[in-house]
N, C-alpha and C positions, 0 to 999 in steps of 0.2 A: 892366204889366198885371196884372189881380187876381188871382191861382189861387185857389183852394179844395180844402180836403185835406179827407178823411176821417175822421172820426171813427174814436176807436181800436175795435176789433173790428167794426164795422162792415162788412160784404158788401162786394168788391172783383169783378168780373168777371176771372173767370180764375182765382179760388182758391176751393176748398171749404169751405162755412162747416164751421166747428165742431163745430156741430151734427148737421151731416150724419153726420163722421168717430164722434163720441159715439154715434150712432144704428144706424149698422152692426156697430162693436164691443160694444154690447150684444146686438145681432141675433146677433153669432155667437157668443157664450157663451151666450147661453139656446139658443140649437141644441145645441149640445156638451152643454149641462146636460140637458138634454132628451134627448137621443140618451142619454149617460149612464144617465140614469135607466129609460130604455126596456130598454138591455142587463141591466141591475141586474134588474129586474124580468123578465126571459127573453120580454121583447115585442122588436118590431123594431127594431133599430137600425143604424146603418150603419157609423161610422167605426169605436166600438168595439168591434163584432161582428166588422169584418174582422180588428183587431189581435189578438183573442181567439183566432179562427180561427188565425193566422200562429201566437202564441204556443202552441197545441194541436198543431199538425202539428209546431214544432221539438221539442214533448216526447216526440212518438210516435218519435221516431228510437230505433232499437234499438243503443244505445250498447253494452251486453253482446255482442251480438253480432258486433257490428265490433269489438269486443277481442279477441274467441276467433278468427276468422277474419283479423285480421290479423296475430296471434302466432304460429298455424300456419302459414300462407304464409311468414315470416321465418324459420322453422326449417328451410323445404326440405319439409316435408310435401307430398306432391301431392295438387292437387284429388279427384283419383281413391278418395283415400284418406278422406274426408269425408263422408260423408252428414247431412245437415240436413231435419230434420221438425218441422213447426209442428203442436201438437194441437189441440183444440176451443178450449179456454181461451186461445189465444195464445202459449202456451208456447212456446221452440224449444227442439229436441230434437239435440246434435249427437252424432253417431258418429263415433270420430277413430281410423282405425287407424294404429299409429306403433312405432318399437322401444322397447326400457325406456329406452334413453340419451336418445330423444327425449323423454319423458315427463318425465322427470327434469329436464330442462332447460327446457321447457315449463312444468312445476309451479310453479317461482320465477319466470317470468315474467311469470306471468298472476295469479301472486299480489300481486307486484306492482304488476300494470297495474289490477286490480280494486277493490284497496287504493286509488288516485287516484280512482276515479269515488264510493267509499264502497258498493262493492260488498261482499260477503264471501261465502266459503261455508259454508253451514249445513249440508253432511251431505258426509260422505266416507264412500264403502264401497266395500273392496277383497274382490274372488272369487279367487282361484287355480285354474287349471284345469291339468292336463299341461303341454297347451303352451301356453297364453295366460292372461295375469292382467288383469283387469279393475278399471276404479277408474271407480268415480261419482261425479260432483259434482254438488250442487244447490248452483247459484247465486245470492244476492238481492240487489237493487238499488235505487239510487232509485227513487219512484215506483211499486212494486208490478211492477219486473219483474223476470222471474225465466227463469231457462234451468239444462236438464242435460246435460252432457256427461258421455258413455261414452267413457272410451280403454281402446282395446283393443292390449294387447302382447304380441307375440310372443315367448316365448323363445329366449335363444340357442341354450340346448343343447337339442335333442326328445331323447326317448325314441327308443332304436332297434329295438326289439324290436317286430314287426309285430303288426297288432290280429288279435284271432281270425278268424278268414276266416268268412263265410257262407257255412251248410250247402247244399249244392244238393239241394233237393227238391221236390216236388209240391205238399207242404201248407204251406200259410202261414201267418201268426199277425203281426197287427199290433194295438201297443196306442196307443189316444189318451192323452194326457193334458190333461183341459180345464182350464179355469178359470186357464189360465197370464195372468201380466203383473202380477203382486203383488210378487215380490221377485227377485234377483239370483240367491240362494243355490238357489234352487228350480230354475230354469235351469241354475246350473251342474251343482247334484246331477244330474239329467237327462242331461246331458254327460257329465258321468263312469261312467253308466250302460255307454256305449261300445255302442249299438245302436240299428238305427235307429227311430226313436220317433217320434212326430208331437205338434206341441203345437198345442195350438187356446188362443189366446188371445183374451182380453176385451177387446174394442172401445176402451173407455175407461177400460182399469186405468192406475195410473200409471207402468207401465213396460213399457207393451205394445211400444213401441218399440224398446226396447233388448235385450228378450226377445228379438222376432224378429231383429234384428241377430245375441246371440249363437246362435240356435240354427241359422241360417246359415253360420257363419263355422265351423259344429261339424259341418256338414253334417246335420243334424236337418231335418224338414219342417215348413211352417209354414203353418196353417189357422187362420180366424177364427172364434171361440165365439161367435154373434150369438143375443143372448138375446132370448126369446122368452115371451110370457105363457103363466102355467100356469093351472091350475084352483083351486091351493085355496091359492096365493098365499103359502104359509110365512113367516113372517118377514117381511113386506113385501117378497119378491124381484121384485115385480110392477113397483115401484119404480125399481130398477136401470137404471141412464142408459143411453141408446142399444136400450131395450126396445120392441119391436114388439107392438103390444097391438091384441087384435080389434075397438075402437071406434075404430082410424083408419081414415080414408077411403085408398082407396088411391093417392093423391096422399101423403099421409102415411108410410103403408109405405114405400113406394118411397124416400122423402127420407132415412127413419131410417136404411132398407137401406142406401142409398150413403153416408151420412157414416159409417158403421159399416164399412163397406168401406176407406173411404178411410184411418180410423186405423190401421190395419195394416200394414208392408211384407211382402212376399215372400211374400204368401197365396197359396197355390195353389186353395187348396177351405175349404167352409163348414161347419160342424156345429151343430147348435142345444141352445144352453143355456136349460134348463127346456124351455118349449113345448109342454106337456101341452096346453093350450086349442086354440093357433097349428097345431099340427102335426096336429091332426085336423078340420081346416077345411080343402076339399077348394080355394075359393075364395081362401082367403087362402096357403095355399101355391102357390097358381099364381101370385101376385100376386109372392111373395117368388122362386118360382123360376125365371119369365123374367129376372128383373134377374141371379139368378144365373146364367143358361146365356149371357146377353150379355157376364158379364165373362171368360167362359172357365173356370169354375170348377166344383170338381166339390161334390156334396153328401152330408153321412154324416146320416142320422137317426139321432137319439142316440137313439130309442124312450124316450122318458121318459113317453109312454101306451101301453098295449094298444090304441086305437082312432085310433094314427096313420095317415095316408094320404101322408106325405111322399112314400116311397118310391116308390109308386105314381105319382105325380105327378110325381116328378122323371122314372122312366122312361118317360111317356108325352111328356115332352117331350123326350126323349133326351139327359137330362144323364147324364155318368156318376155314377154313386151306387151304394152301400153302406148297411149298418144295422149297430147294434152288435147284439153277440151277449151281451156278459157286463158288467155290472157289477163290477168289482171292489173298491172299498170301502165300498159302501152303509154298511159297520158299519166304523167303523176302529179296527181292532185286526189285528194283524203275523197271528194265527191264521186268521182268517177272508180275510184277502188273501192268504193264503197258500192257501187253500182254494180260492177263487175263481179263483187264476191256474190252479193246475190242472186246472181246471173249462175252461176256455178255452184250455187246450193241450187237452186232449181232446175238445172239439168241433174244433180246427182240425185235429186229425189224422183224426178222423171224415168230418166234412165235406167237407175238402178245404182250407177258411182260415175263418179268425173275426177277430171284429172285440173287443176289448176297450176301454173308456172306464174311466179311474178321474182322480186328482186328486192334487196336487202335497203332498199330506201325508207330514212324516217318514216314519211307520207305511209307506203306501203304496210310498215311494221306497227304503225301506230293505229290503223285500222282495222288490221288483224288481230292484233289485241285488244281493242275495245270490240270486237265485230263477231269473234268468232264461236261465241260461243251461241250465236246465232243458230248453230247447229241444231238445237233443241227444239227451235222453231219449227227447225224443218224435219225433223224426226231424223237428222243423218246420226250415219257414226263416222268420225273423224278416224283417218289411218295414214300408214304411211304408204307411200308410191307401190312399195313390193306386194302388200295385200291386193293390190290390182290387176297384177300381170299377168298373164295367161298362155 
């Protein structure tokens, strides 16, 4: 019986033709190529977009923070001794309470672990007080990762002498130091004055959270120094970060204020930084103060203009409030500051209470340290500003 055979390469039922296979492969590679071109152009793509997204998510992992937390845990430092805060730029700030021995052990471990991920300590700062030492690290890693660590070390041997007793008197005086959060030296110098002082911290200052932690640990009072628009805009101050401007809508004012309030831990009140334009506007102050009331904070009118209505609006809203009587360092020289300090004490003795505001200038802190005990001569009781609001 005669059989027939198919010529080589000819279609046989049940076998896919070579042409079809080649056609499918060409189509697949063409689709991949077009998807890649679209992804590179920033247009809609599928496969490469998914792969890039996965890579991006992996890159976002906070390696530096993981190293800090894992090594702190390995050194038996309890979670309650660690405070963590992320600022508006996404930078993590760690505040860690530990013994000096733990710090020494942790220091070498962290240096070694950070080197493994090509991270380095770009700045180290040390401040020493009577009872504690503070060590501030700034760490920089790959892909612009950054964080700061403030180590707070309790000294083994504390001084046994008692602190000066507070004078019991009906006349009271309070001092607020504005513009805090720029320097650890400033807050440590204030702590060394050993008096009840209120520190007003700018919301976006580089060491805002660290300053608040040190103040809290040394039994000082913390309030937020919220920037507000001024009339004269000297030296471009109306461009300071987090400032409330008169041109803002109500929603923008509230958003700006809320973000500022979230920047600094431990605040119990607010005072205005600048603000000669805002504090003279009843409607704007009402928007601001209503949010402050919702947070259960008090308000201090810094009185940067004689036209201010801030104190009266706060009283109408039944917010605990007070206002400044004396600026201590409008001129930055020791003689002037000392005269204004005496003026503040005289006003407190005459009126029963008074509030002074100053700044962390070296001259100001030197005068305060050398002259604060004059409260005894004036028969005054130094108090926190929260004790003078009504």
